[in-house]
N, C-alpha and C positions, 0 to 999 in steps of 0.2 A: 329723565335726566341722564346725560352721559358725562362722565369725567374720565379723561384719558391722562394717566400719569406716565410720563415718559422720562427715561433716564438711561444712562449708559450702563454697561455691565458693572462698572465699578461703583456707581451710585446705587445700583441694585433697587429698581422700582418695586421688586417683589417685597422687600422689607416694608416699603411704604404701604403697599396693599395689605400686608399682614397686620401692620399697626392700625390701619383704619378699620379693618374687620374686627380686631380685638377691642378697639374703642367702642364700636357699635354694640358689641355683645355686652361689654361691661356697663354700657349705658342702658341695657335692658332692651335693645332693639334686636330683631331677628336678622340673621345674615346668612348668606350662602357664599362659599368660596368655590368657584368653578375653575378647575385646572385640567390639563390634558390627562388622559387615562394613566399614562405611565408615570405621572407625577403625583398621583393621588396618595400613595402611601407616605411619601416624603412630606407632603403638605399636612397630612393628618398628624404625623409625628411632631412636626414643628409647632403646629397650632395647639396640640394637646399640651405641649410644654408651656405655652404662653397663656393659655386660658384657664379659668377656674374650673373645678370639677363639675359645676352646674351648667357649664357652657353647652353641652349637648341638647339642652332644652331649647336653646335659641340659635344654635349654630351647627352647620354641617359642611364638610368638605365634599364636593361632588364633581361630576363631570357631565358632559351633555347627555350621555346615555342615562345616567342616574337621574338627571333633571327631568328627562322625559318620564321615567318611572314615577317620580314624585308627582308630576302633573297628572298622570293617569290614576294614581292612587286617590287623588282628590276628586277628579272629574268622572271617573268610571273607565276611561281610557279604552284600551284594546282588550277584547275578550279572548282572542285566539292565543294559542301557544306560540312561544317564540322559537325561532330556529337559530341554531348556532352555525358556525362557519362550516362544520362538517356537513350538516344537512343542506346548506346552501350549495356547497360544492357538488353534492350528489344530484340535487335538483337541476343545477346548471348543466351537469353532464347529460342528464336525461333530456333536458330542453335542447341541447345541441344535437343529440342523437335524433330526436324527433323532427327537428327543423332542418337537418342537414340537406335534404333534397331541395329545399326552398331557398337556401342561402346562395348568394351569388359569388361569394369569395371561395377560396379553396378550403374545404373542410372535409375531414375524413368521415366516412359513414359511422365508424365507431370512434368517438372522440378519445383523445388521450387525456391523462391527468393534467398535463401542462396546458392543453387547450381549454379545459374546463376552468382551471385557475385563472388563465389569462382573460377568458370571457367574463368571469366573475369580477375581476379587477376593472375591466372596461365598464361594466355596469355600475360599479361603485363610483367611478369617475363621473359617469353620466348623472347619477343621483346627486353627487356633490355639486354639480353644475345645474341641478334642477331641470334637466332636459327630459321631456316626456317622449313616449313613443310617437305621439302625434307630431311633436316638433321635429323629431328626427326624420319622419316621413316627409314632412314639408320641406325640410332642409335638403333632403335627397333630391327632390324635384327641382329646387332652386339652383342646385349646383350641377345638375345633369349635363348641361351644355358646356359648363366650364371645366369640370373634372369628373369624368365618368367613373373613374376608380373610387373617388371619394363618395360619389352618389351610391355606388354599390355598397360601400362600407356602411354608410348611414342607413341604408335600407336593411342591411343585415342586423345592425345594432338595434334598429326599431323592432324588428321581428323578435330578436333575442330578449330585449327588455320586456316587450309585451308578453311573450311566451313564458318567460321566467316568472313574471309577476302573476300570471294566471295559474301556472303550476304551483307556485309557492303559496299563493293566496288560498288555495283549496284547503290548506290545513294550518298554515302558520302565519303569524304576523312577523314582519321584517323589522328588525331593530334599526336598520338604515332608513326605513320610512317613518320611524317613530317621531323624528324631529318635525317632519311635515305634519303629522297628526297632532303632535304636541302644540305646534304653532296654531293649528285650527282650534284646539282646546283653549289656548290662551285668548284667542279672538272671541270665543264663545263665553269665556268667564273673565270679564275685564278687571275684576278685583283680585283675581288669583295672584299671589305673590306681591300684591301691592304693599303689604306691610313688611316686606323683606328686602334688605339692601343686598345687592348683587355685586360680587367682586370677582374679577377674572384675572388670572395670572398664568404665565408660562406659554402663552400662545404667540405665534408669529403670523398666523393667518387664520381665517375662518372659512368654512364651506358656505355655499348659498343658503342651505336650510338653517345653519347656525346664525347667519346674519338675519334671517327672518325672525328667528326666536328673539334675538337681541332687539330688533326693532319693536317687537311687542312689549318687551320689558322696559325699553326706554320711556314708553308712554305712561307707565304706572308706578315706577320706582326708580331709585337711584342706582345706576349701573356704573361701576368704576373698573376700568380696564388698565392694566399695567403693560407697557410695551418697552422693549429695549431699544431706545433711540437716544443717542447722546445729544446733549445740548449743543455741542459744537461738533461738526462733522457728520451730521445726520444725513447728508447727501452722499455719503460714501456708498460704493457699489454693494458692499455686503449687507447693507440695510434696505435693499430694494424691496424685499417682500414685506418687511415690517412697516416701511414707509407707506407702501400701498395700502396696508391694513389700516393704518391710522387715517389715511385719507378717506377710505371707504366708510369707516366708523363715523367720522365727523360728517361726511356727506349724508349718510343714512340718518343721523340724528337731525340734521337740518331738514331733510325731507319730512321727518316726523314732527317737525316744529317743536322740538324739546330743547331745553337748556343744554348748552355744551360748555364744558370746561376743559382746558388744556393746562396741565400742571407739569412744569419741567423741573426736575430735581437735580441738584448738584451733589458733590461730595465724593468721597472715596471710601466706601464702606467695606468693600470686599478684599482689599489688598493693603498690606502694610508697606509695600515697596513702591517708592516713587518711580523707580526705573520701570517696573512692570506696568505701572499706570501710564507712563509715557510711551512705552512701546505699543501697547494694545491698540490705540486708535491709528497707529501708523503701520500696522501689520500688512495691510494690503494697499497702502497708499503708494502710488507710482510717483517716483521722484528721481531726479539725477543730482539734486543739490543736497547730498548727504552732509556736506560740510556745514550747512546752515542749521542742521539739527543738533541740538545740544542735550544729551541725556547723560546723567551721572550714574555710572554703573555701580551697583551695590551688591553684586554677587548673587542676585536672586534668579538669574536666567542662565541656563547652560544648554549647550548643543553637543550631542554625542553621536559619533559615527561608529556603528558596529559592523563587523564584517558580514555577519548573518543575523537573522532574527533571534537565534538562540543566544548568541553572544550578548546582544542587547538585553534580552530577557534576563539572562544570568546577572548582568550588571545591575539591572533594576532591583533584583532580589537582594544582591549584596548591599546596594545603596540603601534600601529600605531597612534592612537589618542594622546597618550602621546608624541610621537616623533614630531608629527605635531605641537603640542602646544609649542614645544621647537624650532620650526623654520624650520623643515624638510618639504619639499613639497611632496605632494602625489605622484607626478610624479617621485620622486626619490626613490620610494619604489616598490618592486615587490614581489609577492607571487608565488612560483613555486611549482607545484605538478607534479608527473609523468604523471597522467592522470586526467585532469581537470573534466572530466565527472563524475568520481567516487566520487567527493566531491561537485557536483552541489546540491544546496539546503542547504549546510552546510556552506561552505566558503562564498559564495556570500550573504547568509542570515545574517551571523554574521557581515559582513562588512557593508551591507546596513542598518541593524538595528542600527549600530553605526554611521550612517549618514556619512559614508566614501564613496566618489565618487570612483567608481571602473569600470574598463574595464575588463570584464570576457572573456578572449580569449578562447572561446569554441564554436566549431561548433556542432550542433546537427541535426540529420536528421529529416525529417518531420514526421516520425512515432511517435515522442514524442509530437506532437501537438494535441490539442483537435479536430481539424478538421479531422485529420487522424484517431484518435480514434473513432470518430463518424462514419466515412465511414467503417472502418474495422469491427466495432461491428454490423453495419447494415447488412453487407454481412454475418457475422457469423450467425446472426439470420435467414437470408434468406436461406442460404445453410444448416444450422444446424437444421432446423425444430423447431425453437423457443425453443432451450435449455434454461433452467432457467438462467444459469450463463451468457449466451450471452445477454438475455433480460435485466438482471440487469446491465451489462456493458454498454449497449446502454442507459439505463435510466439515468445513472450517467454522461453521456456526457453533456458538458456545453451547447450544442446547440440542444439538443434533444427535446426541447419544453416544458419541465417541470422544476419546481424549485427543489432545493436540498431537501427541506422538503417533497415535493410531491414524489420525488424518494425514500426517506427513508420510507414513509408510504406505498408506493407501494411494496417495497421490503419486508417490515414487513408482509404485508398481503399475498404476494405470498409465502413466506417461511412458514407462519403459515399453509397454506393449500396445500403446496407442488405443486403449480400450474406449469404445464410444457406443452410443445408442443402446439398443436392447441387449447388447452383450453384458451390460451391467446387471441385468435382471433375468437372464435367460435360464438360470438355474444350473448351468453347467459349471462344474468346479473349475476354479482357476488353478491350473497346475503348470503354467508356463514358467520356465526358468527365470527367477528374479534377476539374474545376471544378463538376460537378453539372449541373443542368438549364439549360444555356446552350449555344448553338452557337458561342460564342467560346471559343477555347482560349488558355490562358496560354502564353508562349513555350516553357516546358519541358514542356508537357503530353505531347507525343509521347514524349520521353525518359523522362518519369515512367511512362508506360504500359508502355514496354519494360522498365523496371526492375521494376515491380510484377508483370508477367507472368512475368519470370524468377524473382523471389522466390517467386511462387506455385508455380512448377514445383519449385524446390529444396525448398520447405517441404512441399508437399502430395503430391509423388510418392511418397516413402517412407511417408508417413503413410497415404495412401489404400490403398497396397498392404498395409500392416499391418492397416488396418481391414477390408479385404476378407478377409485371411488369418485374422485372429484374432477377427473379430466374431461368429462363430457359436457353436454349442454343441460343445464338445470336451472331452476329458479334461484334467485339470489338467496332466498331463505334456505334452500337445500344446500347450496354451496357453503353458506355460513355454518350450517350444522355439521357438514363434513369437515370443514376446517377446524372447528372447535373440537370435534372428536379426535382429529389428528393431533392437535396440541395436547389433548388430555392423554393420549397414548404416549406421548413424549414426556409427560409429567412437567410440562413447561411452567405451570404455575408454581409447583413445588421447587423447581430449580431456581426460579427467579427469587423466591422467598429465601432460599438458602444463600443465593448470591448476595442478597440484600443484607443478610446477617453477617456474612463475611466482610462486606464493605464497612458495615457499622463497627465490627470488631477491629478493623484496620484504621478506624478513625475518620473514614470518609463519609461523614454524616449526610452531606448533600446528595452524593451519588447513591447512598443506601436508600434515602427517601424516594428518590426518583425510581430506583429499581423496584422497590417494594410496591409502588403504585402502578407499575407499568401494565401488569396483566389486567387489572381492573379497568384501566383506561381502554385497553384493547377490547375487553368484553363490552364496554359501553359503546365503542365504535361499531362493533358488529351489531349490537342492538339497534343503533341508529340506522345502519345500512339496511337492516331487515325492515324496520319501521318505514323507511323512505322508499325502498325499491324492492321489497320482499317478494312480490309476485312477478317481477320482471324476469323473463327467461333469457339467460346469457350463456355463452360458452366460457370455458375456464380462462381463456386468455383475456376476455373482457372483464371477467370477475377480478382477475389479478390486477387489471388496470384500475378498477374501482377501489381496490385495496390501497394501491399507490396514492390515489386521490385522497382517500381517508387519512393515510399516514402523513401526507404532506400538509394536511389541514389542521393538524393538532400539534401544538408545541408542548414540550415538557421543560420544566425548570424548577427553581426553588425560590422561596421568599427569603430575602436577606434576614439573618438573625440579628437581634438587637444586642450584638456583642462587639468587641473590639476587633475589627477586621478591615483589611484593605479592600477598596471597591475597584473592580475591573469591569469595564464594559464599553459598549459602542457609543460614540460621541453623540449620535442623534437620539439615543434612547435614555442616556443617563441624565439625571437631574441632580447636579452636585451642589452641595451646600456646606459651608464651613470647612472646606479642605485647605489645609495649610500648604501641602505639597502635592503637585500634580505632575505626572509623567505623561507626555503625549508620545505615543509609540507608533512607529511606522510613518514618520513624517517624510514620505517619499512622493515624488512627482506622480500624479494620477491616483494616489492612494489616500493621502490625507493632507489637504482636502482632496476629495475623490473627484475623478472625472465622471460626474453624475450621469448615469444612463437615462435615456428617455423612458419615462414611465407612463406617458399618455398614449391613448389609442389613436391620437391624431398627430401627424407631423407638424412641424412649424409652419410649413406652407399651407397645410389644411386648416390649421388654427387661424391663420391670417385671413384665409378666404371666408371662413365661417364668422369670424369677428366682423368682417366688413359687411356681412349680411345681418348683423345685429344679434348674433348668438354669443353668449358670455364665455368666450375662450381666449383669454389674453395670451400673449407669447410666453412660452414655457422655458425655452433654452437658457436665456439669460437668468431667469428666475431660479433655475436649478443650480446654476453655478454660484449665484449670489447666496443661495441657501447653504451651499457647502462652505463658503467663506465665513458665513455667520456661525455655523456649527463649530468650525475650528476656533473662531474668536471666543465663543462661549466657553469652550473647554479650556482655552488659554487663560481666560479671566477667572476660572474656578480656583486657581492656585493663589492663595492669599499671601504666602511668604516666598514661595519658590516654584518655578516652572522649569521642567526639563524636557527638551525636545530630542527625540532619538530617531535616527534614520539608519537604514542598512545599505550596504554596498550591493548585496545580493539577497534575493528572496529565499524562501525555504527550499526551492528547487534549484538554487544557485544561478538564477537568471539575474543579470546585472540590473541594478536600479540606480536612479538618480535622486538626489535630495529634492524636496519640494522647494519652489522658488522662495519660500519664506525664510529658509535657512541663510542663504547668502544675503538676503535683504536685511535680516536681523544683524548679521555681522557688520554690514555697512552702517546701519542705524546706530549701532553702539560705538562706531568709530574704531572697531577692531577689539573693543573690550570683551565682547562675546565672540569667541572663536571656536570652531569645531574641534572637539577633542576626540582623538581615536581611543576607543575603549581599551584596545590592546596595549596602548602606551601608558595606561594608568598604573600606578604602583599596585602590587598584588594586594596590599591591604585594602585598597578601594574596590577590588574586583572579586575578592575571594572571601566568602563567609560560610561555605559549606565544604564538607570533605570531598564531594564529587568535583566541585570547582577547583579545590586545592590540588587534587590529583591531576586534573587537566593542565594546571599551571606549573607543574613540577619541572617540566622540560625547559622552561624559560630561563634566560640568563639573568644573573644578578644575585646579590647577597640575600634577598628575600626568599629565594627558592630554597636555600639551605635551612632557613628558619622554618619555612613551611614544611619541609621534610621532617624536621625534628618534631614539630607539632603533630604531624600525622602519626609518626611512630609512637609518640606518647599517648595518642588517642586510640591506639590499637589497630592501626591500618598498615601494619608491616608488610603483609602479603600484597596489598594494593600498591604500596610504594615500590616494592620489588618489581612488580609488573610494569609500573610506569617508568621505572629506571631502565628497563630493557630497551635495547636499541630499536629504532623504528625499522631498520633493515636487519634481516636475520642472517646476514652473511657469516656471523661467527657464533651462532646460537649453540648453546651447549646445555645439556641437562646437568643437574647437580650430581655429585658422586652418589649421594644417598638414593636419588631417584633412579639413576642408571643401574645401581646395584640391585634395587628392588625389581626393576623390569627384567633384568637379564641374569637373575640369580641361578637359574636352572639350565639344563641342557637345552640347546636350540635345535629345532627341526625347521629347516629352511627350504624354500623353493628357489629355483633359478630366477623366477619373476621377482621375488622379494630381494634377492641379491642385486639384480640389475637395477631394480627400482632404487635401492640404496645408493648404488654407484652413480645413478643418474642425478639424484638429488636427495641427500639425507633427510631434509625436512619433508619432502613428499612422502618418503618411506615412513617417517614418524606419523604423519597425518593419516596414512592409509592403514598401516599395519599395527600401530600402537594405539593411536587415538580412535581408529576405526571410524573416521569421519565418513558420513554418507556421501554418495556420489550419484549424479544423474546417469542412469543407464538408458540406452535406447535399444529396443529390439529391432535393429536395423543392420544392414550389411555395411559396417565400416571396415577399415582395413583388418582389424583384429578378427572380426566375425567372418569375414571372407576367408581368412586363413583357417579358422575352425571348421567352416563349411567344407572347404576343400580337403582338409585333413580327414574329416569324417567320411567323405566320399571315397577317398583313396583307401582308408582303413577298411571300410565295408566291402569295397570292390575286391581288393586283394585277399581279404580274409575269406570271402565266399569262394573265390577262385581256388585258393589254397585248400580249403576244406573239402571242396568237391573234386580236387585233383585234376583240374582242367588245364590243358596245355595252352598257355596263352599265345603260343606261336600259331596255333590253328584257329584261334577265336576270330570270328568275323566282326567287322566294325559295328554292324547292327546289334550284335549280341553285347558287345562292350557298352554301347550307348544305352541299351535297355537296362543293363546292370547298374550303370552309373545313375541313370534317372531313378531307378528303384531305390538306390542307396540315398539319393538326395531327398526323395519323398519320405523315406523312413526317418531320416535325420530331422527333417523339418517338422514332421508329425510329433516327434518326441519333444521338440522345442516349443511349438505353438500350442499344443493342447487342442481340444475339440472346440469348434465354434469360433475360432479366431479368423477374422477376415484378413486377406492379404491385399495391400495396395497394388494397383496395376503396375505402377512404376517398379515396385519391388519384384513382382512376377517377371518383368522384363529382365531385371538384373539377374534373377535366379536362372533364367533361361540362358543368359550369356555365360554365367558361371558354369552351368552344365556343359556348355560348348567348350569352355576352357578346360574343364575336368577331362573331357574326351581327349583333348590334345595332350594333357599331362599324362594321362593313363597310357596313351599311345607311346609316348616317350619312355615311360617306365617299363612298359611291356617290351619295347625294343631293347632296352638295356638288359632286362632280365633274360631275354631269349638268348643273349650271348654271354651269359654269366652262369658259373656253377654255384655261386651263392644263391640260396633260396630264402624267401621270406619265411621266418619261423613264428614270430610273434608280432601282433599289432596292438598298439596302445598298451604296452606292457608296463604295469605299475611297479615302481620302486618304492616300497613302503613296508614298514614293520608290521608283522602280524598277518601278512597275506600269504596263505598257504600256496606253495608251488610258484612263488615269485621271489626274486632276489630282494634282500634287505638293503637299505642305504649304507653307504660307506660311512664309517664313523671317524671323525677327525678330532683329535684332542686340542682344545683351545688353550690359549696361554694361561688361563686361570684354572685349568684342570677340568673344566666341564666338556661335555661332548657336543660336537656339531654334526648333524646329519642333513643330507640334501635329498629330499624325496621328490617324486614327480612321476611323469609318464613318458616312456620312449615311444615315438611314433611307430617305428618298425625295427625289428631285430632280424638280421639276415645271418645265416650260418652256412659254413662249408665244412664238410667232414673229411678228414684225412685219417683213415683208420679209426682208432678210438678217440683221436683228438678232434676238437671242433674249433674252427676259426669263427670268431664272432665280430661282426661289424654292426654298429648302431646307426640308424638313419633318422634324420630330422628333416621334416618338410618345412621349407622356408618360403613364405609368400611375400616377404619383404625383399628389398633390393640390396640390403647390406650383406657383404661377403665376409666369410671367416678369415682371420689372419692369426698366425701363431702368436703374434704380439698381444692378441686379446687375452691370452692366458696369463701373461705377466701383469696385465692391468686388472685382472680379476673378472674379465668378461668371458662369456661363453664357456663357463667351467662345467656346466651340468652334464653335457654329453660324455665328457671324459670320466666324470664321476659315475655316471650311469653305466658306461662300459666297464669300468673297474668293478662296480657292484655286481654286474653279470658274471664277469670272469672269476671273481673271488667268491661267488656264492657257493655255499656248502649245503644248501637245502636239497635233500635227496629227490624230492618230488620235482623240483625245478630242473635238476641235473638230468633226470629221466626224460623230462619234456624236451629239453634242448638236444638230447641225443648223444651225450658224451659217454664214452665207455668207462668201465670200472677203472681201468688203468690209464685212461686218457685225461687230457687237461683242456681247459678252455683258454684259447689264445686270443689276445686283443688285436683283431685285424684292422681296426680303425673306426674313425668317426666320419660319416659323410653327411653333408648338408646338401639336400636336393632343393635347388631354388626354382620354385614354380611361381615366379612373380606374375601378378595379375594387376597391373597398374590400371588406373581408370582409363587412360588413353588407349591401352590395349583392348580392354573390354568394350570400349565404345567405338572401336575401329569397324570399318565395313566388314561384313561377314567373310568375304574372300581374303581379307588381310589378317584376320584374327588368328588363323591357324599358323601362318608363318611367323607372326609376331610372338605368339605364345611359345612356339617351339624354340625360337631364338632366345627367349628369356629363361629357358630351362638349362641351368648350368649346375656344376657341382663344385663344392669346396670342402675342406676338412683336412684331416691328417690320417695317414695310413701306415701300417706296419711294412717296413722295408724287408719283405719276404717274398722271394720269387714264386713260391707255391701259392701264397695268399693273393698276391697281385695278379698272378696268372689266372686265378679263378674268377677274376672280375672282368667286366666288359671294359676294355681299355679305352673305348671311345667315350666312356662316361666317367672318366676319372679326372681329377684336377691336376694331372701330371703331364709333363711334356716328354716326348720320346726322342731318343737318339736315332741316328740314321739306321742303326742296326736293330731297331725295334725295342731296345731296352729303355727304361725310364731314366730321365736325367735326374741328377742329384737335386734335391729340393728340401727346403725347410718344412715341407708338408709330409716328409717321410721320417719315421722314427724307427730305431732298432729295438730289439728286445731289451737291451740295457737302457736305451733311451726312454723306454716306457716307464721305467722306474723314476728317471729324472723328471719326466713329464708329470707323473703322479705327484711327485714332491712339489713341483711348481704349482700344480693345481691346489694341493693341500695348503701350501703357504699363502696362496692367494685368498683362499677361504679364511684362513686364520687372520690375515691382515684386515679383511673386511669386518669380520666379527669383532676383532679387537677395537676397531674404530667405532663400531656400533655400540659395544659395551662401555666405551669411554664416555658415552653420552653425546657424541657429536651429532647434532641434528641441524647443521648449518645449511642455509639456503644457497648452496654453491652448485649450480647446475652444470652437468657435464656437457661439453660441446660436442655436437654431432659433426658429421661430414658437411662441409660447406659453411662451417662456423656458426650454424644455428644452434639453439639450445632446446632442451626439453620444455623450457618455459612456454613455448608457443602453444603447446597442447596440454599444459598442466591444468588439472582441475582444481588445484589448490592455490591459484594465484591470489584470491582475496585474503587468504591466511598468510601467504608468504611475504607480500609487500616488497618483493625483490625488484629492484630497478636495474634494467639492463642498460649499460653504457657501451656504445661501440667505440 
């Protein structure tokens, strides 16, 4: 006998089924309630509440898999072991690999995890349709002339189905075949279950094997099936699948010649709102006559527009807290999304931040866990030859053996020097400068190198041993043993246990349970892999693919606790009951309802052709869309008192989205009573329920913001409020007096780079020199490193020539080139360290730079050959405590502390006049900017004048002896010269014959010189930034200073330093960038843009 109970979502035929099942049990009759697997737990709970304690003797909640087990327990059933999804996936992979040469479609010789999963899904569909390999072969022949491609597909599927069954059947029984076997057992035992009433609920369709089981049951007992089909409007499109199921059930009962009953129930059991009851059947009804629809709005339905998913999620959290404060229980609330995984990390975070207990009904496969990431990245390194991106991924794994800070430093150094391949593990110490291609090291460079090399050892020692051990071709068993040993060396199990304890202590019970069981799941997976494919020989890449297949085949999750908590989950998986308030989240076009993807192995055209030949493949496309509408309607109907629809203007990646068609449809259905409300326009009291949300809302206009600020201050969030009150733009940013006084309480030792950085932008200076924010460095020849490279060549060239007392006038071009090339190689060797490869492109650039250095050296040699000033020092340090070197000039700041400027002079030239020595300091400039005396008034280019002053005012006996001044002599400041050796990209990339002339033209001089005939006469007049009169004398110029003017110049420089330091000590860290020539600013190349938030307005 068959009884179909049909009713709408609102009349809830499920309740009728439950009532009939309870009545049977209470009358002493046996009963089975069959539900979909995902609804088993909910049904057991509800029936346990409704039945007496003795009910288990007569009653059971089951599903079709359990029903098969029950039949086998009575009849003897299947004797073999059962396989799980993991085993099936592995066996399918092996079947694909073995049959690959015979398959007509495109298949890789070594299948991927995705191909194995897809093939397994195809076979599941074929089983659901009860198609055998023989039928598939016959179908392939029938369509060969009509569709050759479909014929090949059917042949391949026949081979795969037969091959998989043979391989699988050697050791296992297949649960998917159990229904067919169970149906045979029911035919063999005609009285089995004859004394048990069968009730089915929660289904929208059945598979072919399930229909066959039901047909057997119709003949021997009463079978009652509940279907969601309304009494009125059952022809609506969204009920297509359920309507087809009803027809097939009644037709099947008719063929079996058993009694059939169709019971239609009315009523409104699931909602207390007449308005919701009226809207539900009209959700997808196409109409233009909205004025003929009369619905009385009662405040039970709301539509909200969020700017982003986060804003919508935060609003839901605030709204739930507000409702709970009014007496609603958490368990009465559900948040439904089409796919819970797409909002993981957004919805759950918003709810947990608001201290809302939540059960997030979402299963995720093991590939999303840290352990799987560790294993996959280790194999990527082993088989990929230490690709940089693979090593970085491994380093960032939680259980790789290093901290996050160590991983960041490691990555920074690797990216600086572009380390890759075997260079990671060649055993050669990394001693390249952390600052890139420069011979100057930052103060912490040596300590940084020690840390990075220690991190390299901790990270790569176990990994390289594993790669050596497991990187070859081995049996699956041997691969698994080596992997397990590697994880043991990393103490992965202990680390996971410690992580689980930490999560538990933090109150994250669900995550703690998942973490605690993860290693055991992984060990079981390896056991399954060895049991299934243990003797198979594969290489490391193939084994890694098998691991990916394993990981994607196992879900981890948790069982909902029987406590008061909000339910969150996917619309197709959740079975909601007794919810007063429901939020439908992400009601956007193509998302909810979803634009359902094709899941069949056959296209609509192929299904039509096969159906015309008598094979059971009905059209699928319309059915998929109808199923989506049904799923949405079911979720909508779950809200008894209130339903809230939320959609977003943009997704999490800020891609624009449109609302689902149901949103404007509801607005028109309600006659405008339901209108879309922008979440951002709601009062703060509706949107803000947590401190984090309150801080975000502080900047909004309105009287509520002031109350919010006071509430936060009372709650102890003063520092957060102060930060939130700070302007978005940092154009007037200033440190507090206390902070500034603490930072600058002592004497200041500055460099010119630091002073110029502050002048360029105070905030950039604060980020780099005070906060010491890290920055990405590149061991590449950018403008700064090109300058350092040329500086080094010039210093080494002239230092060697001077030390060997070589007359540069007699040096041949070949000898100059040899010395220049040797200087370049020595410099690069000190930078790169041993074993560092050089990109070909960089080698070409170095070659061009060496050519440029030849031209620059030629010009300098030409200048020095007509000059009585001789180079005395190269790279002379101005620093305290250096014997035989001058100390920095000390300047008294406005607050009484000392300021000193230390650094290095590129070159010091001297000219002796008796016991007196004239001194000029040389700075090589590879940039294009020229010096101007106005720079000094603005506080720029101060350092060379302070360096010159430090030299001529030095009283260090060793230094005075080195510079050659007599006992009665004095040091005289002859001037500051900037030698411009610009090497623009255009120049370096010019044709070879043009490079020489271009580079020579770019060699100019600027600076300031002592107006002294003796001193000026000792210099090569052709290389001075001065113009001559007709008589040969120099024209008056602001580039000349007198002996008295030197004192004025010194005072100007001192005052410039004082002004800068006073501004610094005042706490000024404003993001006010200095404009360059051409009206551009330093913002264009600033590394701190993300911190600055400066908006440039032309």
